[in-house]
C-alpha positions in Angstrom: -41.6 264.3 -28.2 -40.2 262.5 -31.3 -41.5 262.9 -34.8 -41.4 259.8 -36.9 -41.9 260.0 -40.6 -42.8 257.2 -43.0 -42.8 258.2 -46.7 -43.7 256.2 -49.8 -43.4 257.0 -53.4 -46.6 258.0 -55.2 -47.2 255.6 -58.1 -44.0 253.8 -57.6 -45.1 250.8 -59.7 -45.8 253.0 -62.7 -42.4 254.6 -62.8 -40.5 253.8 -66.0 -37.1 253.8 -64.3 -37.4 253.0 -60.6 -33.6 253.2 -60.1 -33.3 256.6 -61.6 -36.3 257.8 -59.5 -34.6 256.6 -56.3 -31.5 258.4 -57.2 -33.5 261.6 -57.7 -35.2 261.1 -54.3 -31.9 260.5 -52.6 -30.3 263.5 -54.1 -33.3 265.7 -53.3 -33.3 264.6 -49.6 -29.5 265.3 -49.4 -29.9 268.7 -51.0 -32.7 269.7 -48.6 -30.7 268.7 -45.7 -27.7 270.6 -47.0 -29.8 273.7 -47.5 -31.6 273.5 -44.2 -30.5 270.7 -41.9 -33.6 269.9 -39.7 -33.7 266.1 -39.6 -32.4 264.1 -36.6 -32.3 261.2 -39.1 -33.0 262.2 -42.7 -35.4 260.1 -44.7 -33.6 256.8 -45.6 -34.8 254.0 -47.8 -35.9 250.9 -45.9 -37.7 248.3 -48.0 -39.6 248.6 -51.3 -40.7 252.2 -51.9 -40.6 253.2 -48.3 -38.4 255.7 -46.5 -38.2 256.5 -42.8 -36.9 259.6 -41.0 -36.9 261.2 -37.5 -37.3 264.8 -36.5 -37.0 266.5 -33.1 -39.9 268.8 -33.5 -43.1 268.9 -35.5 -42.3 272.3 -37.1 -38.9 270.9 -38.3 -40.7 268.0 -40.0 -43.3 270.2 -41.6 -40.8 272.6 -43.1 -38.4 269.9 -44.2 -41.1 267.8 -45.9 -42.4 270.9 -47.7 -38.9 271.5 -49.0 -38.7 268.0 -50.4 -42.1 268.4 -52.1 -41.0 271.6 -53.7 -37.6 270.3 -54.8 -38.9 267.1 -56.5 -39.4 267.2 -60.3 -42.7 266.5 -62.0 -43.5 262.8 -62.1 -41.9 261.9 -58.8 -43.6 262.6 -55.4 -43.8 261.3 -51.9 -46.7 260.9 -49.5 -45.8 261.3 -45.8 -47.2 259.8 -42.6 -46.1 261.7 -39.6 -46.3 260.0 -36.2 -45.8 261.8 -32.8 -44.6 259.5 -30.1 -41.7 257.6 -28.7 -39.5 255.5 -31.1 -37.1 252.7 -30.3 -34.7 250.3 -32.0 -35.0 246.6 -31.7 -31.8 244.6 -32.2 -31.9 241.7 -34.8 -29.4 239.7 -36.8 -30.2 242.0 -39.7 -29.4 245.2 -37.7 -31.6 247.6 -35.8 -35.4 247.6 -36.5 -37.5 250.7 -36.0 -40.2 250.2 -33.4 -42.4 252.1 -31.0 -45.6 254.0 -30.9 -44.3 256.9 -33.0 -43.8 254.5 -35.9 -47.2 252.9 -35.4 -48.7 256.4 -35.5 -46.7 257.3 -38.7 -48.1 254.2 -40.4 -51.6 255.0 -39.4 -51.1 258.5 -40.8 -49.9 257.3 -44.2 -52.9 254.9 -44.3 -55.0 258.0 -43.8 -53.3 259.8 -46.7 -53.9 256.8 -49.0 -57.6 256.8 -47.9 -58.0 260.5 -48.6 -56.3 260.2 -52.0 -58.8 257.5 -53.0 -61.8 259.6 -52.0 -62.5 263.3 -52.1 -59.0 264.7 -51.6 -56.7 263.3 -54.3 -54.1 266.0 -53.7 -53.5 264.9 -50.1 -49.9 264.0 -49.4 -49.3 264.5 -45.7 -51.1 263.6 -42.4 -50.2 263.5 -38.7 -51.3 261.0 -36.1 -50.4 261.2 -32.4 -49.6 258.1 -30.4 -51.5 257.5 -27.2 -50.4 259.4 -24.1 -49.9 262.8 -25.6 -50.5 265.9 -23.4 -53.8 267.7 -23.5 -52.6 270.4 -26.0 -51.3 268.0 -28.7 -54.7 266.9 -30.1 -55.6 270.5 -31.0 -52.1 271.1 -32.4 -52.4 268.0 -34.6 -55.9 268.9 -35.8 -54.8 272.5 -36.7 -51.7 271.1 -38.4 -53.6 268.6 -40.5 -56.0 271.3 -41.6 -53.0 273.4 -42.7 -51.4 270.4 -44.5 -54.5 269.6 -46.5 -54.5 273.2 -47.9 -50.7 273.3 -48.3 -50.7 270.0 -50.3 -53.4 271.3 -52.6 -51.4 274.5 -53.2 -48.1 272.7 -53.9 -49.9 270.1 -56.1 -51.2 272.8 -58.3 -47.8 274.3 -59.0 -45.7 273.7 -62.0 -42.2 272.3 -61.7 -40.7 275.8 -62.3 -43.0 277.4 -59.7 -41.9 274.8 -57.1 -38.3 275.5 -57.9 -38.8 279.2 -57.6 -40.7 278.8 -54.3 -37.9 276.6 -53.0 -35.3 279.1 -54.0 -37.1 281.9 -52.2 -37.6 279.7 -49.1 -33.8 279.2 -48.8 -33.2 282.9 -49.2 -32.2 283.3 -52.9 -33.1 286.5 -54.6 -35.5 286.8 -57.5 -32.6 288.1 -59.6 -30.6 285.0 -58.9 -33.5 282.7 -59.7 -34.3 284.6 -62.9 -30.7 284.0 -64.0 -30.9 280.3 -63.3 -34.2 280.0 -65.2 -33.2 282.2 -68.1 -36.2 284.5 -67.5 -36.7 288.0 -66.3 -37.0 289.1 -62.7 -40.6 290.4 -63.3 -41.4 286.9 -64.7 -40.2 285.3 -61.5 -42.3 287.7 -59.5 -45.3 287.0 -61.6 -44.9 283.2 -61.3 -44.5 283.4 -57.5 -47.5 285.5 -57.2 -49.8 283.4 -59.4 -48.6 280.2 -57.6 -49.5 281.5 -54.1 -45.9 281.2 -53.0 -46.1 284.0 -50.6 -48.7 282.1 -48.5 -46.4 279.1 -48.4 -43.4 281.2 -47.4 -45.3 283.1 -44.7 -46.5 279.7 -43.4 -42.9 278.5 -43.1 -41.9 281.7 -41.3 -44.8 281.1 -38.9 -43.8 277.5 -38.3 -40.2 278.6 -37.6 -41.3 281.5 -35.4 -39.9 284.1 -37.8 -43.2 285.8 -38.7 -43.9 289.4 -37.5 
C-alpha cells in the first residue's frame, strides 16, 4: 500500500506575496520532517500551487499532514487529497512524471475537499479516496478516517495561530514550561490555551494513530 498526497494552497490567487508564501510552505514542510520524519517523499512543489508527496502508511500521512496544518501561520493553509493505491513514474524528456491509481485517487480526494468547502463544510481540508482493488478492510478504514478528518479539520481551523503553535510543540514533546518561555507567557496560560483549544483530543488522536495510546 502506498499513500499518495496532492496538496494545494487555499486561496493561492488571493495571496499578496506568493513567493513569500511558498517559502513559508517549504520551510514548514522541512521543519515537520526534521521534527518527525514520516514521509517517503516529502511534499514537493510540482506546478502552480500544487505539491505532491508519498507516505508508506496512512497513519504516517495523517500525523504528518496534521503537523503541517498546525505549523503554518494564519493566512496560509493547504488542502490535502490522500490517495491509497499504487504509484509509478513515467519517463519523459522533462523528467519523471507521477502516475498510477494512487495519484488518480488523490486527485479525486482533493476534488471532494473542494466540493465540501463550497457546500456545508467550509472547514474541510483533508479527504481520503482508495483506488480500485483495495482489500475488504480498507473501505471501512477509509470511512472511519474521513469521519475523523472532518472533525479534526474543524478543530484545527478554530484554533488561533498561537494555539496551533502550542499544540505542535506538545505534539513533538516540548514541555509547557518551554513553550511558555518561547511565547513570553506563563505556564498556566499555556495550559489554559491548550485546554480551551481542545489540544488534548488532537494529541490523543495522534497517539492512537501511532499506536502509543494506553
